[in-house]
N, C-alpha and C positions, 0 to 999 in steps of 0.2 A: 407655445412650447408643447412638445409631445409628452406622453406619459412615460413612466419609467420603462426603459427598454432593456431586455436581456440580449445584448449584442452577441454573446456566445451562441445563444440559441438561433438567432437570425443568421449568423455566419454558418452554422451547421446546416440550416435549411438551404442556404445558397450553395453550399458545398455539394449537397445532394443533387442540385440541378446544374451546377457548373463545376464538376469535380476537377477537371484539368486546370482551369483558371484558379480555383480556390486552393488547390493543393500547391500550385506554384506560389501563390501569394502567401500561404501559410509557411512554406519553406523559407521564403524571403524574410517574412516577419520574424520567424524563429532565429534566423541567422543574425538579423540586425539587433534584436533585443537581448541577446545573451551578453553576459558580462564580458567586457573587454577593457580597453583603456577607459571607457565610461561604464559605470555599473548599469545593470538593467533598470534599477530604480531611477537613475538619472535620465536614462533614455525615455522612460515612461513619462517623467516630468516634462521632458522636451516635447513629447507627443501631445501632452495636455496643452502646452503653450501653443503649439502649431494648430491644434484643433480649435482652440479659442480664436486664434488669428484667422483661420479659414471659416469660422462660424459653423463648424460641423458638430451639431449636438449629438448625433449618433456616435461619432468618434469619442466624444467626451464620456458617453455611457460605457464605452469600452476602456478608455485609458485612465480615467479618474479612479475607478475601482481597482484597476490593475496596479496603479501607483500606490494606492493604499495597501493592497495585498503585499507589495514589495517593501512596505515599511515607511512610505512617504507620509509625512504629517500634514495636517490641514495647513499649517504655516508654509511648508515647502510647496504645496500645491498652489496656494494663493500667491506665493512669490513667483512661481512659474507663470501664473496668470498675469502678474504684474509685468513680466517681460513681454507678454503678448500685447498688453495694453500700450506699452511704449512703441511696439512695432506696428500695431494695427489700429490704434486710436479708439474712437468712440464705439464702434461695433464690438471691439474686444471687451470694453467696459461692460456692455450689455450682456454678453455671453458669460463673462467672468462673474458678474454680480447676480445673474439670474440662474443660468444653467449649472455652473460649477457649484455654487453655494447650495442649490437644491440637491444635487447629487451628494455632496459632502454631508448635508443634514440627514438625508435618507440613510447614509452609511454610518451615521452617528460618529463622525470623525471631527 
C-alpha cells in the first residue's frame, strides 16, 4: 500500500501538464457530482464503492475524504464498501479492510 496521497495536489500537477484533458475531466466530474436526483454525498459514496471494486487506491484517497467532507459517516462509507464486497468479492474485502480503514483512521472518522 502506498503512503497517504494528496490527490488534489497530484491532479493539479497533471493539469499543468495536460490542461486540455484535465480541464475536460474536471468539468465532467463537476457536472456529475453536483446535487441532482442523488445528492453529491451519495454520489461520492458510490465512487468509494466503485473504487474499492476496481481496487483503485488512489481513487480512494480522493473519494473517501470527499465523502467525509460532504457529511458521510464512517458507517455509511463502510456500508458503501459492503456493496463493493458483494459485487467484487475477495479483492474488495482486502481494499475495504486495509485501504479504506487506513484512510478513515487517518481522518479520525
